[in-house]
PDB file of N, CA, C and O in Angstrom:
ATOM      1  N   MET A   1     -30.702-127.537  94.558  1.00  0.00           N
ATOM      2  CA  MET A   1     -31.915-128.245  94.226  1.00  0.00           C
ATOM      3  C   MET A   1     -31.709-129.073  92.922  1.00  0.00           C
ATOM      4  O   MET A   1     -32.267-130.167  92.842  1.00  0.00           O
ATOM      5  N   LYS A   2     -30.989-128.644  91.962  1.00  0.00           N
ATOM      6  CA  LYS A   2     -30.754-129.375  90.792  1.00  0.00           C
ATOM      7  C   LYS A   2     -29.932-130.597  90.960  1.00  0.00           C
ATOM      8  O   LYS A   2     -30.068-131.533  90.172  1.00  0.00           O
ATOM      9  N   GLU A   3     -29.095-130.643  91.933  1.00  0.00           N
ATOM     10  CA  GLU A   3     -28.243-131.784  92.262  1.00  0.00           C
ATOM     11  C   GLU A   3     -28.816-132.734  93.206  1.00  0.00           C
ATOM     12  O   GLU A   3     -28.672-133.945  93.045  1.00  0.00           O
ATOM     13  N   ILE A   4     -29.456-132.236  94.180  1.00  0.00           N
ATOM     14  CA  ILE A   4     -29.903-133.019  95.315  1.00  0.00           C
ATOM     15  C   ILE A   4     -31.281-133.672  95.001  1.00  0.00           C
ATOM     16  O   ILE A   4     -31.463-134.862  95.259  1.00  0.00           O
ATOM     17  N   LEU A   5     -32.197-132.941  94.477  1.00  0.00           N
ATOM     18  CA  LEU A   5     -33.593-133.405  94.225  1.00  0.00           C
ATOM     19  C   LEU A   5     -33.657-134.631  93.280  1.00  0.00           C
ATOM     20  O   LEU A   5     -34.347-135.601  93.595  1.00  0.00           O
ATOM     21  N   PRO A   6     -32.975-134.605  92.166  1.00  0.00           N
ATOM     22  CA  PRO A   6     -33.033-135.927  91.375  1.00  0.00           C
ATOM     23  C   PRO A   6     -32.437-137.123  92.018  1.00  0.00           C
ATOM     24  O   PRO A   6     -32.845-138.239  91.695  1.00  0.00           O
ATOM     25  N   ASN A   7     -31.468-136.971  92.937  1.00  0.00           N
ATOM     26  CA  ASN A   7     -30.980-138.094  93.714  1.00  0.00           C
ATOM     27  C   ASN A   7     -31.866-138.524  94.835  1.00  0.00           C
ATOM     28  O   ASN A   7     -31.893-139.686  95.242  1.00  0.00           O
ATOM     29  N   LEU A   8     -32.589-137.558  95.321  1.00  0.00           N
ATOM     30  CA  LEU A   8     -33.467-137.821  96.491  1.00  0.00           C
ATOM     31  C   LEU A   8     -34.790-138.496  96.176  1.00  0.00           C
ATOM     32  O   LEU A   8     -35.301-139.273  96.982  1.00  0.00           O
ATOM     33  N   ILE A   9     -35.363-138.195  94.975  1.00  0.00           N
ATOM     34  CA  ILE A   9     -36.669-138.677  94.658  1.00  0.00           C
ATOM     35  C   ILE A   9     -36.710-140.172  94.617  1.00  0.00           C
ATOM     36  O   ILE A   9     -37.626-140.724  95.226  1.00  0.00           O
ATOM     37  N   PRO A  10     -35.819-140.903  93.968  1.00  0.00           N
ATOM     38  CA  PRO A  10     -35.901-142.354  93.996  1.00  0.00           C
ATOM     39  C   PRO A  10     -35.854-142.983  95.405  1.00  0.00           C
ATOM     40  O   PRO A  10     -36.567-143.949  95.679  1.00  0.00           O
ATOM     41  N   ALA A  11     -35.033-142.443  96.267  1.00  0.00           N
ATOM     42  CA  ALA A  11     -34.979-143.016  97.665  1.00  0.00           C
ATOM     43  C   ALA A  11     -36.294-142.744  98.345  1.00  0.00           C
ATOM     44  O   ALA A  11     -36.833-143.632  99.005  1.00  0.00           O
ATOM     45  N   LEU A  12     -36.850-141.505  98.203  1.00  0.00           N
ATOM     46  CA  LEU A  12     -38.078-141.252  98.912  1.00  0.00           C
ATOM     47  C   LEU A  12     -39.253-141.999  98.309  1.00  0.00           C
ATOM     48  O   LEU A  12     -40.227-142.301  98.998  1.00  0.00           O
ATOM     49  N   THR A  13     -39.161-142.287  97.057  1.00  0.00           N
ATOM     50  CA  THR A  13     -40.180-143.176  96.460  1.00  0.00           C
ATOM     51  C   THR A  13     -40.241-144.511  97.065  1.00  0.00           C
ATOM     52  O   THR A  13     -41.326-145.055  97.276  1.00  0.00           O
ATOM     53  N   ALA A  14     -39.050-145.093  97.369  1.00  0.00           N
ATOM     54  CA  ALA A  14     -38.992-146.405  97.957  1.00  0.00           C
ATOM     55  C   ALA A  14     -39.356-146.389  99.487  1.00  0.00           C
ATOM     56  O   ALA A  14     -39.862-147.381 100.012  1.00  0.00           O
ATOM     57  N   VAL A  15     -39.099-145.302 100.150  1.00  0.00           N
ATOM     58  CA  VAL A  15     -39.381-145.191 101.586  1.00  0.00           C
ATOM     59  C   VAL A  15     -40.710-144.780 101.957  1.00  0.00           C
ATOM     60  O   VAL A  15     -41.202-145.209 103.000  1.00  0.00           O
ATOM     61  N   MET A  16     -41.372-143.949 101.165  1.00  0.00           N
ATOM     62  CA  MET A  16     -42.685-143.349 101.512  1.00  0.00           C
ATOM     63  C   MET A  16     -43.730-144.409 101.719  1.00  0.00           C
ATOM     64  O   MET A  16     -44.441-144.298 102.718  1.00  0.00           O
ATOM     65  N   PRO A  17     -43.919-145.441 100.889  1.00  0.00           N
ATOM     66  CA  PRO A  17     -44.936-146.432 101.155  1.00  0.00           C
ATOM     67  C   PRO A  17     -44.856-147.069 102.564  1.00  0.00           C
ATOM     68  O   PRO A  17     -45.855-147.281 103.251  1.00  0.00           O
ATOM     69  N   THR A  18     -43.613-147.353 102.933  1.00  0.00           N
ATOM     70  CA  THR A  18     -43.369-148.046 104.262  1.00  0.00           C
ATOM     71  C   THR A  18     -43.773-146.994 105.352  1.00  0.00           C
ATOM     72  O   THR A  18     -44.440-147.347 106.324  1.00  0.00           O
ATOM     73  N   LEU A  19     -43.382-145.767 105.191  1.00  0.00           N
ATOM     74  CA  LEU A  19     -43.817-144.770 106.241  1.00  0.00           C
ATOM     75  C   LEU A  19     -45.246-144.519 106.214  1.00  0.00           C
ATOM     76  O   LEU A  19     -45.786-144.249 107.286  1.00  0.00           O
ATOM     77  N   MET A  20     -45.949-144.567 105.141  1.00  0.00           N
ATOM     78  CA  MET A  20     -47.401-144.399 105.144  1.00  0.00           C
ATOM     79  C   MET A  20     -47.990-145.584 105.880  1.00  0.00           C
ATOM     80  O   MET A  20     -48.959-145.402 106.617  1.00  0.00           O
ATOM     81  N   ALA A  21     -47.461-146.789 105.724  1.00  0.00           N
ATOM     82  CA  ALA A  21     -47.994-147.963 106.402  1.00  0.00           C
ATOM     83  C   ALA A  21     -47.873-147.786 107.919  1.00  0.00           C
ATOM     84  O   ALA A  21     -48.800-148.074 108.676  1.00  0.00           O
ATOM     85  N   GLY A  22     -46.763-147.330 108.310  1.00  0.00           N
ATOM     86  CA  GLY A  22     -46.515-147.006 109.760  1.00  0.00           C
ATOM     87  C   GLY A  22     -47.477-145.970 110.259  1.00  0.00           C
ATOM     88  O   GLY A  22     -47.981-146.083 111.376  1.00  0.00           O
ATOM     89  N   LEU A  23     -47.738-144.992 109.486  1.00  0.00           N
ATOM     90  CA  LEU A  23     -48.675-143.907 109.883  1.00  0.00           C
ATOM     91  C   LEU A  23     -50.114-144.440 110.008  1.00  0.00           C
ATOM     92  O   LEU A  23     -50.858-143.961 110.864  1.00  0.00           O
ATOM     93  N   ILE A  24     -50.516-145.389 109.205  1.00  0.00           N
ATOM     94  CA  ILE A  24     -51.813-145.962 109.250  1.00  0.00           C
ATOM     95  C   ILE A  24     -52.021-146.772 110.539  1.00  0.00           C
ATOM     96  O   ILE A  24     -53.060-146.717 111.197  1.00  0.00           O
ATOM     97  N   ILE A  25     -50.932-147.546 110.859  1.00  0.00           N
ATOM     98  CA  ILE A  25     -50.922-148.305 112.064  1.00  0.00           C
ATOM     99  C   ILE A  25     -51.011-147.359 113.292  1.00  0.00           C
ATOM    100  O   ILE A  25     -51.808-147.600 114.198  1.00  0.00           O
ATOM    101  N   THR A  26     -50.197-146.296 113.316  1.00  0.00           N
ATOM    102  CA  THR A  26     -50.203-145.341 114.427  1.00  0.00           C
ATOM    103  C   THR A  26     -51.578-144.673 114.548  1.00  0.00           C
ATOM    104  O   THR A  26     -52.113-144.518 115.646  1.00  0.00           O
ATOM    105  N   GLU A  27     -52.143-144.277 113.387  1.00  0.00           N
ATOM    106  CA  GLU A  27     -53.435-143.613 113.525  1.00  0.00           C
ATOM    107  C   GLU A  27     -54.526-144.538 113.991  1.00  0.00           C
ATOM    108  O   GLU A  27     -55.378-144.158 114.795  1.00  0.00           O
ATOM    109  N   GLY A  28     -54.501-145.711 113.503  1.00  0.00           N
ATOM    110  CA  GLY A  28     -55.497-146.718 113.953  1.00  0.00           C
ATOM    111  C   GLY A  28     -55.335-147.095 115.435  1.00  0.00           C
ATOM    112  O   GLY A  28     -56.325-147.341 116.123  1.00  0.00           O
ATOM    113  N   SER A  29     -54.172-147.137 115.889  1.00  0.00           N
ATOM    114  CA  SER A  29     -53.877-147.472 117.330  1.00  0.00           C
ATOM    115  C   SER A  29     -54.289-146.251 118.160  1.00  0.00           C
ATOM    116  O   SER A  29     -54.841-146.469 119.238  1.00  0.00           O
ATOM    117  N   LEU A  30     -54.090-145.065 117.791  1.00  0.00           N
ATOM    118  CA  LEU A  30     -54.468-143.914 118.606  1.00  0.00           C
ATOM    119  C   LEU A  30     -56.009-143.751 118.554  1.00  0.00           C
ATOM    120  O   LEU A  30     -56.636-143.402 119.554  1.00  0.00           O
ATOM    121  N   SER A  31     -56.598-144.009 117.376  1.00  0.00           N
ATOM    122  CA  SER A  31     -58.036-143.850 117.387  1.00  0.00           C
ATOM    123  C   SER A  31     -58.735-145.010 118.144  1.00  0.00           C
ATOM    124  O   SER A  31     -59.828-144.815 118.676  1.00  0.00           O
ATOM    125  N   PHE A  32     -58.140-146.174 118.196  1.00  0.00           N
ATOM    126  CA  PHE A  32     -58.675-147.274 119.021  1.00  0.00           C
ATOM    127  C   PHE A  32     -58.579-146.885 120.510  1.00  0.00           C
ATOM    128  O   PHE A  32     -59.476-147.185 121.297  1.00  0.00           O
ATOM    129  N   LEU A  33     -57.541-146.254 120.856  1.00  0.00           N
ATOM    130  CA  LEU A  33     -57.399-145.839 122.266  1.00  0.00           C
ATOM    131  C   LEU A  33     -58.215-144.633 122.679  1.00  0.00           C
ATOM    132  O   LEU A  33     -58.357-144.318 123.861  1.00  0.00           O
ATOM    133  N   GLY A  34     -58.755-143.958 121.648  1.00  0.00           N
ATOM    134  CA  GLY A  34     -59.552-142.723 121.886  1.00  0.00           C
ATOM    135  C   GLY A  34     -58.867-141.431 121.795  1.00  0.00           C
ATOM    136  O   GLY A  34     -59.414-140.397 122.177  1.00  0.00           O
ATOM    137  N   TYR A  35     -57.627-141.461 121.276  1.00  0.00           N
ATOM    138  CA  TYR A  35     -56.766-140.222 121.160  1.00  0.00           C
ATOM    139  C   TYR A  35     -56.611-139.811 119.741  1.00  0.00           C
ATOM    140  O   TYR A  35     -55.795-138.933 119.459  1.00  0.00           O
ATOM    141  N   GLY A  36     -57.351-140.397 118.810  1.00  0.00           N
ATOM    142  CA  GLY A  36     -57.173-140.077 117.362  1.00  0.00           C
ATOM    143  C   GLY A  36     -58.235-139.142 116.910  1.00  0.00           C
ATOM    144  O   GLY A  36     -58.609-138.209 117.621  1.00  0.00           O
ATOM    145  N   ILE A  37     -58.731-139.391 115.711  1.00  0.00           N
ATOM    146  CA  ILE A  37     -59.713-138.476 115.063  1.00  0.00           C
ATOM    147  C   ILE A  37     -61.020-138.510 115.872  1.00  0.00           C
ATOM    148  O   ILE A  37     -61.413-139.574 116.351  1.00  0.00           O
ATOM    149  N   PRO A  38     -61.684-137.386 116.029  1.00  0.00           N
ATOM    150  CA  PRO A  38     -62.955-137.391 116.767  1.00  0.00           C
ATOM    151  C   PRO A  38     -64.047-138.229 116.117  1.00  0.00           C
ATOM    152  O   PRO A  38     -63.952-138.589 114.944  1.00  0.00           O
ATOM    153  N   ALA A  39     -65.066-138.529 116.875  1.00  0.00           N
ATOM    154  CA  ALA A  39     -66.024-139.494 116.500  1.00  0.00           C
ATOM    155  C   ALA A  39     -66.807-139.331 115.163  1.00  0.00           C
ATOM    156  O   ALA A  39     -67.004-140.334 114.476  1.00  0.00           O
ATOM    157  N   PRO A  40     -67.238-138.174 114.786  1.00  0.00           N
ATOM    158  CA  PRO A  40     -67.941-138.148 113.494  1.00  0.00           C
ATOM    159  C   PRO A  40     -67.167-138.549 112.280  1.00  0.00           C
ATOM    160  O   PRO A  40     -67.734-139.026 111.298  1.00  0.00           O
ATOM    161  N   ALA A  41     -65.835-138.355 112.341  1.00  0.00           N
ATOM    162  CA  ALA A  41     -64.995-138.658 111.172  1.00  0.00           C
ATOM    163  C   ALA A  41     -64.751-140.165 111.159  1.00  0.00           C
ATOM    164  O   ALA A  41     -64.553-140.735 112.232  1.00  0.00           O
ATOM    165  N   PRO A  42     -64.754-140.866 109.977  1.00  0.00           N
ATOM    166  CA  PRO A  42     -64.453-142.274 109.893  1.00  0.00           C
ATOM    167  C   PRO A  42     -63.010-142.549 110.159  1.00  0.00           C
ATOM    168  O   PRO A  42     -62.123-141.844 109.678  1.00  0.00           O
ATOM    169  N   SER A  43     -62.764-143.641 110.976  1.00  0.00           N
ATOM    170  CA  SER A  43     -61.386-144.066 111.188  1.00  0.00           C
ATOM    171  C   SER A  43     -61.455-145.585 111.444  1.00  0.00           C
ATOM    172  O   SER A  43     -62.367-146.062 112.120  1.00  0.00           O
ATOM    173  N   TRP A  44     -60.537-146.295 110.927  1.00  0.00           N
ATOM    174  CA  TRP A  44     -60.523-147.754 111.109  1.00  0.00           C
ATOM    175  C   TRP A  44     -60.308-148.052 112.543  1.00  0.00           C
ATOM    176  O   TRP A  44     -60.964-148.966 113.044  1.00  0.00           O
ATOM    177  N   GLY A  45     -59.467-147.386 113.257  1.00  0.00           N
ATOM    178  CA  GLY A  45     -59.226-147.614 114.714  1.00  0.00           C
ATOM    179  C   GLY A  45     -60.498-147.374 115.512  1.00  0.00           C
ATOM    180  O   GLY A  45     -60.852-148.126 116.420  1.00  0.00           O
ATOM    181  N   GLY A  46     -61.193-146.255 115.117  1.00  0.00           N
ATOM    182  CA  GLY A  46     -62.491-145.880 115.786  1.00  0.00           C
ATOM    183  C   GLY A  46     -63.574-146.975 115.522  1.00  0.00           C
ATOM    184  O   GLY A  46     -64.374-147.303 116.399  1.00  0.00           O
ATOM    185  N   MET A  47     -63.561-147.491 114.351  1.00  0.00           N
ATOM    186  CA  MET A  47     -64.559-148.521 114.003  1.00  0.00           C
ATOM    187  C   MET A  47     -64.273-149.732 114.830  1.00  0.00           C
ATOM    188  O   MET A  47     -65.217-150.357 115.313  1.00  0.00           O
ATOM    189  N   ILE A  48     -62.984-150.125 115.035  1.00  0.00           N
ATOM    190  CA  ILE A  48     -62.713-151.276 115.887  1.00  0.00           C
ATOM    191  C   ILE A  48     -63.006-151.013 117.293  1.00  0.00           C
ATOM    192  O   ILE A  48     -63.494-151.902 117.991  1.00  0.00           O
ATOM    193  N   ALA A  49     -62.732-149.809 117.772  1.00  0.00           N
ATOM    194  CA  ALA A  49     -63.072-149.442 119.189  1.00  0.00           C
ATOM    195  C   ALA A  49     -64.573-149.532 119.422  1.00  0.00           C
ATOM    196  O   ALA A  49     -65.011-150.085 120.431  1.00  0.00           O
ATOM    197  N   SER A  50     -65.350-149.003 118.514  1.00  0.00           N
ATOM    198  CA  SER A  50     -66.822-149.010 118.680  1.00  0.00           C
ATOM    199  C   SER A  50     -67.424-150.391 118.573  1.00  0.00           C
ATOM    200  O   SER A  50     -68.513-150.615 119.102  1.00  0.00           O
ATOM    201  N   SER A  51     -66.772-151.321 117.917  1.00  0.00           N
ATOM    202  CA  SER A  51     -67.357-152.602 117.808  1.00  0.00           C
ATOM    203  C   SER A  51     -66.827-153.618 118.861  1.00  0.00           C
ATOM    204  O   SER A  51     -67.170-154.800 118.815  1.00  0.00           O
ATOM    205  N   THR A  52     -65.990-153.136 119.805  1.00  0.00           N
ATOM    206  CA  THR A  52     -65.497-154.124 120.718  1.00  0.00           C
ATOM    207  C   THR A  52     -66.553-154.489 121.806  1.00  0.00           C
ATOM    208  O   THR A  52     -66.515-155.568 122.397  1.00  0.00           O
ATOM    209  N   ASP A  53     -67.476-153.555 122.034  1.00  0.00           N
ATOM    210  CA  ASP A  53     -68.549-153.880 123.066  1.00  0.00           C
ATOM    211  C   ASP A  53     -69.615-154.806 122.457  1.00  0.00           C
ATOM    212  O   ASP A  53     -70.363-155.427 123.212  1.00  0.00           O
ATOM    213  N   LEU A  54     -69.708-154.917 121.199  1.00  0.00           N
ATOM    214  CA  LEU A  54     -70.625-155.823 120.473  1.00  0.00           C
ATOM    215  C   LEU A  54     -69.935-157.082 120.045  1.00  0.00           C
ATOM    216  O   LEU A  54     -70.541-157.902 119.356  1.00  0.00           O
ATOM    217  N   LEU A  55     -68.689-157.274 120.422  1.00  0.00           N
ATOM    218  CA  LEU A  55     -67.926-158.435 119.989  1.00  0.00           C
ATOM    219  C   LEU A  55     -68.484-159.782 120.383  1.00  0.00           C
ATOM    220  O   LEU A  55     -68.370-160.754 119.637  1.00  0.00           O
ATOM    221  N   SER A  56     -69.106-159.840 121.593  1.00  0.00           N
ATOM    222  CA  SER A  56     -69.615-161.122 122.022  1.00  0.00           C
ATOM    223  C   SER A  56     -70.826-161.554 121.205  1.00  0.00           C
ATOM    224  O   SER A  56     -71.041-162.748 121.000  1.00  0.00           O
ATOM    225  N   ARG A  57     -71.607-160.607 120.745  1.00  0.00           N
ATOM    226  CA  ARG A  57     -72.847-160.976 119.968  1.00  0.00           C
ATOM    227  C   ARG A  57     -72.593-161.008 118.513  1.00  0.00           C
ATOM    228  O   ARG A  57     -73.162-161.843 117.811  1.00  0.00           O
ATOM    229  N   PHE A  58     -71.740-160.114 118.007  1.00  0.00           N
ATOM    230  CA  PHE A  58     -71.385-160.000 116.585  1.00  0.00           C
ATOM    231  C   PHE A  58     -69.905-160.124 116.344  1.00  0.00           C
ATOM    232  O   PHE A  58     -69.265-159.090 116.154  1.00  0.00           O
ATOM    233  N   PRO A  59     -69.291-161.310 116.334  1.00  0.00           N
ATOM    234  CA  PRO A  59     -67.857-161.346 116.286  1.00  0.00           C
ATOM    235  C   PRO A  59     -67.299-160.963 114.853  1.00  0.00           C
ATOM    236  O   PRO A  59     -66.115-160.649 114.727  1.00  0.00           O
ATOM    237  N   LEU A  60     -68.118-160.991 113.838  1.00  0.00           N
ATOM    238  CA  LEU A  60     -67.586-160.576 112.477  1.00  0.00           C
ATOM    239  C   LEU A  60     -67.665-159.082 112.247  1.00  0.00           C
ATOM    240  O   LEU A  60     -67.276-158.602 111.182  1.00  0.00           O
ATOM    241  N   LEU A  61     -68.151-158.349 113.204  1.00  0.00           N
ATOM    242  CA  LEU A  61     -68.295-156.901 113.061  1.00  0.00           C
ATOM    243  C   LEU A  61     -66.870-156.293 113.006  1.00  0.00           C
ATOM    244  O   LEU A  61     -66.620-155.318 112.297  1.00  0.00           O
ATOM    245  N   ILE A  62     -66.015-156.861 113.725  1.00  0.00           N
ATOM    246  CA  ILE A  62     -64.624-156.303 113.819  1.00  0.00           C
ATOM    247  C   ILE A  62     -63.763-156.669 112.592  1.00  0.00           C
ATOM    248  O   ILE A  62     -62.703-156.082 112.377  1.00  0.00           O
ATOM    249  N   LEU A  63     -64.233-157.649 111.787  1.00  0.00           N
ATOM    250  CA  LEU A  63     -63.411-158.180 110.664  1.00  0.00           C
ATOM    251  C   LEU A  63     -63.155-157.149 109.585  1.00  0.00           C
ATOM    252  O   LEU A  63     -62.059-157.109 109.027  1.00  0.00           O
ATOM    253  N   GLY A  64     -64.154-156.296 109.270  1.00  0.00           N
ATOM    254  CA  GLY A  64     -64.041-155.341 108.144  1.00  0.00           C
ATOM    255  C   GLY A  64     -62.896-154.345 108.393  1.00  0.00           C
ATOM    256  O   GLY A  64     -61.996-154.248 107.559  1.00  0.00           O
ATOM    257  N   PRO A  65     -62.901-153.621 109.484  1.00  0.00           N
ATOM    258  CA  PRO A  65     -61.732-152.631 109.653  1.00  0.00           C
ATOM    259  C   PRO A  65     -60.400-153.282 109.871  1.00  0.00           C
ATOM    260  O   PRO A  65     -59.378-152.754 109.432  1.00  0.00           O
ATOM    261  N   VAL A  66     -60.377-154.382 110.516  1.00  0.00           N
ATOM    262  CA  VAL A  66     -59.118-155.074 110.764  1.00  0.00           C
ATOM    263  C   VAL A  66     -58.548-155.609 109.381  1.00  0.00           C
ATOM    264  O   VAL A  66     -57.350-155.495 109.123  1.00  0.00           O
ATOM    265  N   LEU A  67     -59.358-156.141 108.589  1.00  0.00           N
ATOM    266  CA  LEU A  67     -58.876-156.618 107.221  1.00  0.00           C
ATOM    267  C   LEU A  67     -58.448-155.396 106.386  1.00  0.00           C
ATOM    268  O   LEU A  67     -57.473-155.468 105.638  1.00  0.00           O
ATOM    269  N   ALA A  68     -59.168-154.294 106.514  1.00  0.00           N
ATOM    270  CA  ALA A  68     -58.787-153.118 105.708  1.00  0.00           C
ATOM    271  C   ALA A  68     -57.461-152.658 106.105  1.00  0.00           C
ATOM    272  O   ALA A  68     -56.645-152.339 105.240  1.00  0.00           O
ATOM    273  N   ILE A  69     -57.175-152.597 107.390  1.00  0.00           N
ATOM    274  CA  ILE A  69     -55.786-152.147 107.825  1.00  0.00           C
ATOM    275  C   ILE A  69     -54.747-153.151 107.423  1.00  0.00           C
ATOM    276  O   ILE A  69     -53.676-152.754 106.962  1.00  0.00           O
ATOM    277  N   VAL A  70     -55.009-154.470 107.575  1.00  0.00           N
ATOM    278  CA  VAL A  70     -54.028-155.477 107.241  1.00  0.00           C
ATOM    279  C   VAL A  70     -53.718-155.454 105.730  1.00  0.00           C
ATOM    280  O   VAL A  70     -52.554-155.483 105.330  1.00  0.00           O
ATOM    281  N   ILE A  71     -54.712-155.404 104.948  1.00  0.00           N
ATOM    282  CA  ILE A  71     -54.533-155.410 103.460  1.00  0.00           C
ATOM    283  C   ILE A  71     -53.853-154.150 103.012  1.00  0.00           C
ATOM    284  O   ILE A  71     -52.948-154.212 102.180  1.00  0.00           O
ATOM    285  N   THR A  72     -54.245-153.014 103.524  1.00  0.00           N
ATOM    286  CA  THR A  72     -53.612-151.766 103.170  1.00  0.00           C
ATOM    287  C   THR A  72     -52.116-151.651 103.570  1.00  0.00           C
ATOM    288  O   THR A  72     -51.275-151.197 102.794  1.00  0.00           O
ATOM    289  N   VAL A  73     -51.835-152.077 104.797  1.00  0.00           N
ATOM    290  CA  VAL A  73     -50.454-152.060 105.318  1.00  0.00           C
ATOM    291  C   VAL A  73     -49.592-153.047 104.439  1.00  0.00           C
ATOM    292  O   VAL A  73     -48.500-152.713 103.977  1.00  0.00           O
ATOM    293  N   TYR A  74     -50.166-154.294 104.240  1.00  0.00           N
ATOM    294  CA  TYR A  74     -49.398-155.238 103.364  1.00  0.00           C
ATOM    295  C   TYR A  74     -49.113-154.685 102.043  1.00  0.00           C
ATOM    296  O   TYR A  74     -47.975-154.754 101.577  1.00  0.00           O
ATOM    297  N   ALA A  75     -50.169-154.091 101.355  1.00  0.00           N
ATOM    298  CA  ALA A  75     -49.941-153.576 100.000  1.00  0.00           C
ATOM    299  C   ALA A  75     -48.882-152.478 100.008  1.00  0.00           C
ATOM    300  O   ALA A  75     -48.000-152.468  99.149  1.00  0.00           O
ATOM    301  N   LEU A  76     -48.955-151.564 100.954  1.00  0.00           N
ATOM    302  CA  LEU A  76     -47.985-150.481 100.994  1.00  0.00           C
ATOM    303  C   LEU A  76     -46.559-151.056 101.246  1.00  0.00           C
ATOM    304  O   LEU A  76     -45.615-150.608 100.595  1.00  0.00           O
ATOM    305  N   ASN A  77     -46.382-152.017 102.155  1.00  0.00           N
ATOM    306  CA  ASN A  77     -45.038-152.577 102.392  1.00  0.00           C
ATOM    307  C   ASN A  77     -44.570-153.377 101.127  1.00  0.00           C
ATOM    308  O   ASN A  77     -43.375-153.392 100.832  1.00  0.00           O
ATOM    309  N   THR A  78     -45.465-154.013 100.410  1.00  0.00           N
ATOM    310  CA  THR A  78     -45.126-154.737  99.240  1.00  0.00           C
ATOM    311  C   THR A  78     -44.643-153.731  98.102  1.00  0.00           C
ATOM    312  O   THR A  78     -43.659-153.991  97.411  1.00  0.00           O
ATOM    313  N   VAL A  79     -45.344-152.642  97.957  1.00  0.00           N
ATOM    314  CA  VAL A  79     -44.990-151.656  96.962  1.00  0.00           C
ATOM    315  C   VAL A  79     -43.639-151.038  97.381  1.00  0.00           C
ATOM    316  O   VAL A  79     -42.756-150.858  96.541  1.00  0.00           O
ATOM    317  N   GLY A  80     -43.487-150.728  98.616  1.00  0.00           N
ATOM    318  CA  GLY A  80     -42.187-150.184  99.087  1.00  0.00           C
ATOM    319  C   GLY A  80     -41.012-151.099  98.899  1.00  0.00           C
ATOM    320  O   GLY A  80     -39.922-150.635  98.562  1.00  0.00           O
ATOM    321  N   ASP A  81     -41.189-152.362  99.102  1.00  0.00           N
ATOM    322  CA  ASP A  81     -40.150-153.377  98.894  1.00  0.00           C
ATOM    323  C   ASP A  81     -39.843-153.452  97.396  1.00  0.00           C
ATOM    324  O   ASP A  81     -38.675-153.477  97.007  1.00  0.00           O
ATOM    325  N   TYR A  82     -40.834-153.485  96.591  1.00  0.00           N
ATOM    326  CA  TYR A  82     -40.601-153.527  95.172  1.00  0.00           C
ATOM    327  C   TYR A  82     -39.880-152.318  94.640  1.00  0.00           C
ATOM    328  O   TYR A  82     -38.956-152.464  93.839  1.00  0.00           O
ATOM    329  N   LEU A  83     -40.262-151.136  95.051  1.00  0.00           N
ATOM    330  CA  LEU A  83     -39.570-149.888  94.674  1.00  0.00           C
ATOM    331  C   LEU A  83     -38.177-149.912  95.125  1.00  0.00           C
ATOM    332  O   LEU A  83     -37.309-149.472  94.372  1.00  0.00           O
ATOM    333  N   ALA A  84     -37.864-150.399  96.321  1.00  0.00           N
ATOM    334  CA  ALA A  84     -36.531-150.472  96.881  1.00  0.00           C
ATOM    335  C   ALA A  84     -35.643-151.403  96.076  1.00  0.00           C
ATOM    336  O   ALA A  84     -34.474-151.111  95.824  1.00  0.00           O
ATOM    337  N   GLN A  85     -36.226-152.542  95.674  1.00  0.00           N
ATOM    338  CA  GLN A  85     -35.446-153.512  94.820  1.00  0.00           C
ATOM    339  C   GLN A  85     -35.195-152.879  93.475  1.00  0.00           C
ATOM    340  O   GLN A  85     -34.092-153.016  92.944  1.00  0.00           O
ATOM    341  N   ARG A  86     -36.166-152.190  92.895  1.00  0.00           N
ATOM    342  CA  ARG A  86     -35.947-151.522  91.613  1.00  0.00           C
ATOM    343  C   ARG A  86     -34.814-150.536  91.728  1.00  0.00           C
ATOM    344  O   ARG A  86     -33.933-150.479  90.870  1.00  0.00           O
ATOM    345  N   LEU A  87     -34.839-149.750  92.806  1.00  0.00           N
ATOM    346  CA  LEU A  87     -33.795-148.721  93.053  1.00  0.00           C
ATOM    347  C   LEU A  87     -32.476-149.342  93.202  1.00  0.00           C
ATOM    348  O   LEU A  87     -31.500-148.829  92.654  1.00  0.00           O
ATOM    349  N   ASN A  88     -32.375-150.423  93.913  1.00  0.00           N
ATOM    350  CA  ASN A  88     -31.004-151.133  94.126  1.00  0.00           C
ATOM    351  C   ASN A  88     -30.582-151.728  92.761  1.00  0.00           C
ATOM    352  O   ASN A  88     -29.398-151.680  92.426  1.00  0.00           O
ATOM    353  N   SER A  89     -31.479-152.264  92.001  1.00  0.00           N
ATOM    354  CA  SER A  89     -31.014-152.844  90.737  1.00  0.00           C
ATOM    355  C   SER A  89     -30.532-151.820  89.750  1.00  0.00           C
ATOM    356  O   SER A  89     -29.612-152.086  88.976  1.00  0.00           O
ATOM    357  N   ARG A  90     -31.152-150.622  89.763  1.00  0.00           N
ATOM    358  CA  ARG A  90     -30.710-149.527  88.889  1.00  0.00           C
ATOM    359  C   ARG A  90     -29.336-148.962  89.365  1.00  0.00           C
ATOM    360  O   ARG A  90     -28.497-148.561  88.558  1.00  0.00           O
ATOM    361  N   GLU A  91     -29.152-148.951  90.671  1.00  0.00           N
ATOM    362  CA  GLU A  91     -27.821-148.502  91.219  1.00  0.00           C
ATOM    363  C   GLU A  91     -26.688-149.507  90.807  1.00  0.00           C
ATOM    364  O   GLU A  91     -25.566-149.111  90.490  1.00  0.00           O
ATOM    365  N   ARG A  92     -27.032-150.781  90.830  1.00  0.00           N
ATOM    366  CA  ARG A  92     -25.989-151.762  90.475  1.00  0.00           C
ATOM    367  C   ARG A  92     -25.674-151.705  88.968  1.00  0.00           C
ATOM    368  O   ARG A  92     -24.540-151.985  88.581  1.00  0.00           O
ATOM    369  N   GLU A  93     -26.645-151.350  88.107  1.00  0.00           N
ATOM    370  CA  GLU A  93     -26.351-151.263  86.679  1.00  0.00           C
ATOM    371  C   GLU A  93     -25.551-150.089  86.347  1.00  0.00           C
ATOM    372  O   GLU A  93     -24.823-150.139  85.356  1.00  0.00           O
ATOM    373  N   SER A  94     -25.608-148.980  87.108  1.00  0.00           N
ATOM    374  CA  SER A  94     -24.853-147.782  86.836  1.00  0.00           C
ATOM    375  C   SER A  94     -23.407-147.842  87.168  1.00  0.00           C
ATOM    376  O   SER A  94     -22.687-146.864  86.968  1.00  0.00           O
TER     377      SER A  94
END
């Protein structure tokens, strides 16, 4: 643990935000299809699924959850890329 953990933490720090973004996309997709979190619990995919029947009358209703997913996934990917670049620059300096 003393030898592996200190070398593993920087790599996991760079990879985890990207994995979290993938999990958000997966959960949203499954909830949209009806296989995700049950109805009383809030879910962005569930919100998108429930607003599709009202899309013809209220087209902006779907905009909130979609933008929330897009912005969150973009932010997590950006943080992951930044941490990976920092990790690579520290490895080059050593």
